[in-house]
N, C-alpha and C positions, 0 to 999 in steps of 0.2 A: 441647395439654397443659394450658393454662390452664383450659379448661372442666372437664376431668376433675379437676384439683386442687381447684377451687372446689366441684365436685359432691361430692367426697370430704369436704370440710369441712362442707358442708351435711348430708350423711348422718350425720356424727358428731354434729352438733347435734340432729338428729332422733332419733338413738339415745339421746341424753341426755334426751329428753322435751320438747324445746323445740317449741312449735307451729310449723307449717309457715310461716305468714306471718312470725312473729317470727324464725325461723331465717334466712330469706332476707334479712330487713331487717337483722338484727344482723350477719350475715356481710358483707353488702354495705357497710354503714357502716364496719365494721372494716377491710376491704380498701381502700376508698377513702381512709379516713383515713391508713392506713399508706403508701399509694402516692402520694397527692397532698397530704396534710397538711390537707385540708379537704373538706367535702361541700357543694358549691354547687348551686343550682337545685333543691333537694329539693322545695320547695313547688310550684314550677311543674311539676315532673315528675309529682308525685302528682296534682295537679289535672288536668293534661292527659290522664293515663291514665284517670281516672274520669269525665271530662266527655265521655261518649259516649252518644248517644241509643240506640244498639243495645243497650247493657247493660241497659236498662230491661226488655227482653223477657224476661230470665231470671226475675226474681221474678214477672212477670205469668203466664208459663207455669206456674210452680209454683202460683200462686194458682188458675189454671184447673184443674189436676190436683186440688187440694184440694177444690174445689167438686164435682167429679165424684165423688170418693171419698165425701165426706160426704153427697152426695145419693143414694147407693146406686145410682148409674148403672152402676157396674162389675158389680154383681150381675146385672143384666140382660144385660150383654155376655157374661159367662161362661155364663149360662143359655142364651142363644141359640146360642152356639158348641157347648155340650153337646147341645142338642136336635138340631142338625144332624148331629152326629158320633158320637152315643152308640152307634150300631150297628156302628161300625168297630172293628177290633182296635186297642187302645190309644186308643180314642176320647176318653176323659177327658183323656189327656195331650195329644192333638191339640187338644182344645177349650181346654186351658190355654194352649198355644202360640198359638192363634188369639186368645184373649182378651188375652194379653200383646201380641200384634202390634197389635191395635186400640187397647188402652190406651196403648201406646207412641206411637201417633199422636195421643194426647190430652195425655199428661203431659210428654213430653220428659225423663223421669227414670227411670233404671233402678231405683234404690232404691225409688221410689214404685211402679213397676210390680211388682216382686217382692213388696213388702209388701202391696199391695192385692189382687193376684190370688192371692197365697199364702194369705191369710186365708180366701178363698172356696174355692180349689181343693184345697189339701192335705187338709183333712178329708174331702172327697168322694172323692178318689183313694184314701186309706187305707181308707175305709169299703167301697169297692167293689173291693178286691182288689189294688190297686197295692202294690208294694214300697215301703218307706220310702225307700230310696235312689232309686227311680224318681220318687217324688213330690217329694222335695227337689230332685233334680237338674233336673227340667223347669221348676220355678218359678224356681230360681236362674239357670239358663241362659236360659230365656225372658225373664226380667226384664232381661237385658242388652240386649235389643232396644230398650229405652227410650231409649238414646242414639244408636242407629243409624237407626231409623225416625223421620223427622221428625214434629213439631218436636223439636229436640235442643238442650239447653242447652250441652253441650260444643261442638257445631258452631257455635253462635252465638259462643262465646268464641274459637274458632279463627278464624272469619271476622273477628272484631274484631282479632285479632293480625296476621293475614296480609293483611287488606283484600280477602279473597276474597268472592265473591258468596254471601250467605246462601241465596238461592233456588237457586243452582246446587248448593250443598252439600246442601240439603234434597232436591233432586231426585236427586242422586247417591246418597243413602242409601237410596232406595226399593228398588231391585233387589237390592243386597246384603242389605238387611234381609229381604226376602221369601225370598231364597236361604237365609239362615241359619234362618229360620222353617221352611222346607221341610225342611231337614236335621234340625232338632230334632224335627219331626213324624214324619219317617221313622224316627228312632231310637226314638220311642215305639211305632210300629207293630212294629218288629223285636224290641223287648225286653220289652214289657209284654203282659199277658193282655188279652183282650177286655173291653169295658165291661160285658158281661153277667155277670161274675163275681158270685157270691152275696155279699150284704152281709155285712161282717165288723164286729166290734166295733171302735170307735176304738182306735188303738194309741198315742196320745199323751195326756198329761195334759190334761184340760180340753177335749178335742175332742169336740164334741157331734155332729159329722157333719152339721150343717145346712148347706145350700147357700143360694143366692139364694132369696128369697121366704120362705114361711112354713114350709117343711119340707124334708126330704131330696128331692133330685131323683130322678125315675125314671131308672134307668140301664140298662134292658133293652130290646132291640128297636129296630127302626127307628121313628122318630117319624112319627106320622100327619100328613097335610096340615094338619089343624086345629091340631095342636100346633106345627107349623112356622110357620104364619101367626100364631098367638097369640104365639110367641116373638119373631118379627120385629116385631110390633106393639108389644110391650113395649120393644124396644131401638131402635126407629126414631129416637127423639129423640136417643139417645146417639150413634147412627151419623151424625148430621148434623154433629157437631163437626169430625172430621178433614177432610172435604171443604170445610167452611166456612172453616177456618183455612188449610189448605194450598192450596186452590183460590184463595183470595184473594191469597196470595203469588205463586203461579205465574202467575196471569193479570193481575198488576199492580194489583189493587184495593187491597191493603194493602202497606205495608212490613212487615218481620218484627215490629217493635215494635208497630205498629198492629194486626197480626194477633193478637199476644199479648193486647193490651188488649181487643179485640173478642171474642176467644175466651174470655177470663176473664168478660166480661160475659154472653156467651151461656151459658156453663156455670152462672153464677149464676142466670140466668133459668130454666134447665132444673131446677136443684136446688130453687129456691123455688116456681116456678109449676107445673111439670109433675110433679115427684116429691114436692114438699112435704116435704122431709126436712132442710132447712137452716134453722137458727135463728140468732139473733144471736150466741150463744156460738160456734157453728161458724164464722160469718163472722169473728169476732174472732180465733179460733184460726188460720184460714187466712191472714189478713193478717199475724198475728204470725209464723207459720212462714215465709211468703214473705220477710218483712223480715229474719228471722234468716239465711235462706239468702243473700239479697243481701248482707248485712253480711259474712258469712263470705267470699263470693266477692270482694267489693271489698277486704277486708283482704289476701287472697292476691294480688290484682292489684297492690296497693300494694307488697307485698314482692317480687313477681316483677318489677315495673317497675324497682325499684331494683337488683335482681339483674341484670337485663338491661342496665341502664345501666352497672353496674360491669363486666360482661363486655365491653361495647362499648368502654369506656375502656381496658380491658386488651388489646383487639384479638382477643378470643377468636373471634368469628365469622370474621374474615379468616384467623386461624390454622387454624381447622377446615377452611375451604374450601381453603386451601393444602395441608393434610395429606391431604385426600381427593384432590386433584389429584396429589400426589406418590405416593400409593399406586396411582394409575391405576385406581381403582375405576370400574366401569361404573355406569350408573344402577341396574340391578338389584342389583349388589353393594352399593352404598351403601344402598339401601332395605332389603336383607336385614340389614345391620349395624344400621340404625335400628330395625328390628322387634325384633331381639334386645335392643337397649338399652332400647326402650320397654317390652318385657316385663319386664326386670329392674327398671326403675323402678316398674312397676306392682305389684311385690311389696311395695313399701314406701311408695308415694305414692298419693294419690287423683287423680282424673281432671283436675280443674282445675289442680292443681299441675304435673302432667306436661306439659300443654299450654303453660302459661306458662313452664315451666323450659326446655323444649327447642325450641319452635317459633321464637322470635326468633333463636336461635343458628344454626339450620340454614337459615334463609331464603336467605342468599347461596349455599349449596350447592344448594338446590332450583333457584334461578335459573341457576346455572352448569351444572347437568346437565339443564336444560330439563325438569324434573319438574313436571307439572301439579299446582298447589296443591290443586285440588278432589280429584283422585285421591289425593294424599298425605293429605288430610284424612280421607278414608274409611278408608284404611289405618290411620291414627292412631286413628280411632274404633274399629275392630275390635280394635286392641291395648288400647284403654281398656276395651272389653268384657271382654277376658281379665283385665285388672287387677281387675275387679269380682268375679271368682270365683277369684282366685289368692291363697292365703294368704301372709302373715298379714293384710295390709290388704285384705280382700275384703269390701266392704260388703254385697253380696248374700248372702254366706254368713252374715254377722252377722245379717241380717234373717231368714233362714230359722231360725237358731238361736233368735232372739227369738220367732218365731211358734210354734215347735214345742217348744222346750225340749230338743231333741235334742243329743247330744254334738257338739262342733265337729268331732271327727275323723270322725264319720259323715257330716256334711254335706260335709266336704272330699272324702271319697271319692265322694260322689254327683255332684259337679260335674266330675269328671275327664273323662268322655266329652264333655261340653259344652265344656270347655276345649280338647280335641283338635279338636272340630268347628270352633270359632272359629279355631284355628290353620290348619286346612285351608282355611277360607273366606278367610283372609288370603292364603295362598299362591295360591289361585285368582284372587283379585283382583289380586295382584301379577303373575300370568301373563297375565291377561286384563283390562286396564284398562277395556275397553268395558262390563263388567258395571256399573261405576259411572258411566261417562261417557256411555253411550248416551242415557239419558233427559235429562240436561241439554242435550245437543246437539240432541235432538229438540225440546226446548222453546225452543231459541234462545239458551241461555246461552253 
């Protein structure tokens, strides 16, 4: 009961407009002062939580994504996917999902994936006959793959909180990520017209209909062998980054932090030397953006650390474990309850906050019910994906609105099928843990 009372207090502060980190910080200070008359060890607690080598990976992965975007590497990724798939019914939608999948393995960010791919893909889909709802939905839904397909910033944070293996989490995200990508692609095939639809005038303000390169992409007919070879040659350097980063982690060459650093360096070299699109202003903007992201995350960690300390002092984790035991919930029953709670939290909180708010509290329950932390981490990530397209706090929906200027209600309706597919994917993973755990076990984690 203690956890839910403090959660209710936190939600009241958030409703009043208090920033997330400040709400957790102030609530925790108030409760500790009221119950203990003092707040001790605050400095040591904050420093101990932030003094982690693993956390350095988050801004470095963001920096890597920025270099790839500014270097126009993403244009070639989408162009290659389109060339290979343009003759298939719904081919542009499938190409968008494929580009999201590859960029997800570069950026580790869903918002960056939706923003980057959306700028390229939405004008093309609208020009070649896709419905507005179909175009908006596939970018918003496909963008969520950014935190499921490794590398993933939320997975790194979850590993930091639970002391789970980052490599195991990254490996566990691969098969569910590909499963969701396949479901999204199948939806495009079933619901959209073929890529050969006649070009139409752009239907959004300011959309010029230009895709990667110097003009609109050819969207009719099967690509010739020469076109396929040319597209693969253009994107070959971009396609080196995921195996470079992930292969280094899986084969023990890099730690996740070292992989983020070397990946950012490799992305910088590609953008400057191969694509020649990155200048000093872009470099400065990338560093500035990564720094702001890290500062935001670290402030949330500080607030969540104090919140977790307060809950521990009040005995909330033990109380929750005892409550679950008294209810006689099975492992599946507990996980279903957690999925519902995570979905509800996703309606009002962003991903980092949900991880830091819930994970420390339920760790004793995970241990008591012998729930694999890696498996739970992927279930959590799928719920976080739903949070990214669940109004009102739905960052991917906000991104699509910013790109297109479309009414929020229209974008909200567009993401409903993808929200349902993510819910179905979560249930499948709940029923068949091997979808996530097969690859980590194969790799020896």
